[in-house]
C-alpha positions, 0 to 999 in steps of 0.5 A, spaced: 399 404 523 392 405 522 387 402 527 380 400 525 374 401 529 368 397 531 361 398 531 358 397 538 351 397 541 349 394 548 344 389 551 345 382 554 342 376 553 342 369 557 339 362 556 337 357 562 340 351 562 336 344 561 340 339 566 336 333 563 339 334 556 344 329 554 349 334 550 350 340 554 352 346 549 355 353 552 355 359 547 359 365 548 358 371 544 354 377 542 349 380 538 350 375 532 349 369 537 343 372 541 339 375 535 333 371 533 335 367 539 340 362 535 341 357 541 334 356 542 333 355 535 339 350 535 335 346 540 329 346 537 332 344 530 335 338 534 329 336 538 325 335 532 331 331 529 331 326 535 337 329 538 337 331 546 341 337 548 341 343 553 343 350 551 346 355 555 349 362 553 352 368 555 352 374 550 353 381 550 352 386 544 359 388 541 363 383 546 370 381 544 374 375 546 378 379 550 371 382 554 369 374 555 376 373 558 374 375 565 367 376 569 361 371 568 364 368 561 370 365 565 366 363 571 361 359 566 366 356 562 370 354 569 363 351 572 365 345 567 360 340 565 360 342 558 360 338 552 361 343 547 363 351 548 361 355 542 366 362 541 364 368 537 368 374 536 366 381 535 363 381 528 369 385 525 375 384 529 377 377 526 377 381 519 382 386 521 390 387 519 394 382 521 398 386 526 391 388 530 388 380 529 395 378 533 394 382 539 386 383 539 384 377 537 388 371 537 391 371 544 384 372 547 382 366 543 387 362 545 386 364 553 378 362 552 380 355 548 385 353 554 381 355 559 375 351 556 380 345 555 382 345 562 375 345 566 371 341 561 372 333 560 372 331 553 369 338 551 369 340 544 371 348 543 367 350 537 368 357 533 362 361 530 365 363 523 361 369 522 359 373 515 361 379 511 357 385 512 352 385 506 356 391 502 363 390 506 365 394 512 366 401 508 368 405 514 374 401 515 375 399 508 378 406 507 384 403 511 384 396 509 381 396 502 380 388 502 374 390 507 371 395 502 367 389 499 362 383 502 367 378 498 373 381 501 371 382 508 368 375 508 374 372 506 378 375 511 373 372 516 374 365 513 381 365 513 382 367 520 377 363 523 380 357 520 387 359 522 384 359 530 381 352 528 387 349 526 392 353 531 387 351 537 385 344 535 378 346 535 372 345 530 368 351 527 361 352 525 362 355 518 356 359 518 359 365 513 361 359 508 353 357 508 351 364 507 356 365 501 353 359 498 346 362 499 348 369 496 351 366 490 346 361 489 339 363 492 340 371 492 333 372 493 333 370 500 335 376 505 339 374 510 340 381 513 336 385 517 336 393 515 343 394 518 346 390 513 350 386 519 345 382 523 341 376 521 334 376 519 330 370 521 332 366 514 340 368 516 339 365 523 335 359 521 341 358 516 346 359 522 342 354 526 342 349 521 349 349 520 351 348 527 346 342 527 350 339 522 356 340 525 355 338 532 351 332 530 354 330 523 347 330 520 343 332 514 339 338 515 333 335 512 333 330 518 329 336 522 322 338 521 323 345 525 321 351 521 322 358 525 317 361 520 321 362 513 317 360 507 317 352 504 321 354 498 327 358 503 327 352 508 329 347 502 334 352 499 337 353 506 337 346 507 340 345 501 346 350 502 348 347 509 348 340 506 353 342 500 357 346 505 357 343 511 355 335 510 359 334 504 365 337 507 365 335 514 372 334 515 374 341 513 370 343 519 371 338 525 376 338 530 382 335 527 385 328 530 392 330 534 398 329 531 403 326 536 410 329 538 415 327 543 422 328 545 426 322 548 433 325 552 438 320 554 440 322 562 445 317 563 447 310 560 441 307 561 436 312 563 432 316 559 427 322 560 420 322 555 416 328 554 410 329 550 410 335 546 403 334 543 399 340 544 392 339 547 393 332 548 389 330 554 391 323 555 397 319 553 401 313 554 408 311 554 410 303 553 417 303 554 418 296 551 420 292 557 414 291 560 413 298 564 408 303 562 406 310 564 401 315 563 405 321 565 406 327 560 413 327 562 417 321 565 424 318 567 425 311 566 431 306 567 432 300 563 435 294 567 438 291 561 442 292 555 438 291 548 433 294 543 427 297 546 421 299 542 418 305 545 410 306 543 407 313 545 400 314 544 396 321 545 388 323 545 384 328 547 380 325 553 378 318 555 372 317 552 374 319 545 381 314 546 388 315 543 388 319 536 395 318 534 401 314 536 409 313 534 414 307 535 421 308 536 427 303 537 432 305 543 438 301 543 440 301 550 447 299 552 449 298 559 457 299 558 457 304 553 454 311 551 447 309 547 447 311 540 440 314 541 442 321 545 436 325 543 430 324 539 425 329 537 420 329 532 421 335 529 428 334 527 429 338 520 436 335 517 436 327 518 439 322 513 435 315 513 439 309 512 436 302 511 438 296 515 444 295 510 446 302 510 443 304 504 441 311 504 434 312 503 432 319 505 434 326 506 430 332 509 425 333 515 424 327 520 417 329 520 416 328 513 419 321 513 415 319 518 409 321 514 411 317 508 409 310 506 415 307 507 415 301 513 420 297 516 427 298 520 431 304 519 437 308 522 436 315 522 442 320 523 441 327 526 446 331 522 446 337 526 447 333 533 451 327 530 446 322 533 444 315 530 437 312 532 434 306 530 426 306 528 421 301 526 415 304 522 
């Protein structure tokens, strides 16, 4: 198996925290972050647009997610209090073959995101999607040909950062996509330094405006800040950010959680309710009998037989509220075994009937839940021979 190699340099950069500002942002990265003082540029852009932020950064040239999973980076994350934590991987690693990406990037990204969520209330992790090198990664293209061109390398970076965004319920700042738009539509703008890797002033300005628009869901034309590029370049770069980021904002923001849960029958009238929703910070069970619980896993006993509508809600944090919910009807019998033994949202083989017993659906339970049919249904789990009554 061929192992691709990184190009590294060494230096360190950090930014002081301004505790008086409203939105507190931590940048974790390397030279693509500290080059041209990107965090401070984002701050200046935000201030001139009337926004209040503070920035803090720990960036080491050539650092990888794995490097940041120890030492000062983790200490800063665990100090807590951040509203947004930006994560930038070494510029080549995410573009490498699957076998390397799955070992050298993905698990370390997960560790960072999990730690961010654990130590920061209502935080938004955000990946910094970087760009392909000006003429591709020639040295590694020998082993992985797609990297031989800018387009190939850039496409791999886009694919991998979007995969991490979707896998870990984060946002992403699509700087690489903005650069690609600029290269295609305004080729006279030089985004690179002479090394064909690091950003020029114009490249960093494009990155900073991208972050501003993603963070605040606002037009780049709201700011008057210009770090020193020409007026023509400023307008072109802002137009690119408007087209890529603002007009496609839903692609880059954190997706709402999708509820997933399990109900297991423990006894004739006693059940175990378990949240299976990744990255849910808050949840609420309404058992349908006047009692509720905010525990992720809870046992509940019904005192009387009957049909109970169980409602389960999930969200990221208290400030943002609940993002998704589901309703399931449990048929509880005190004198006989309930028809609802186990509920799992990810049942793959169910038959759905109307209240009159007419077959309506066959397939995955999750697909049925997402379709537009509303009403009372009887669901049969074919594999376990279990019946459920649901209302949706």
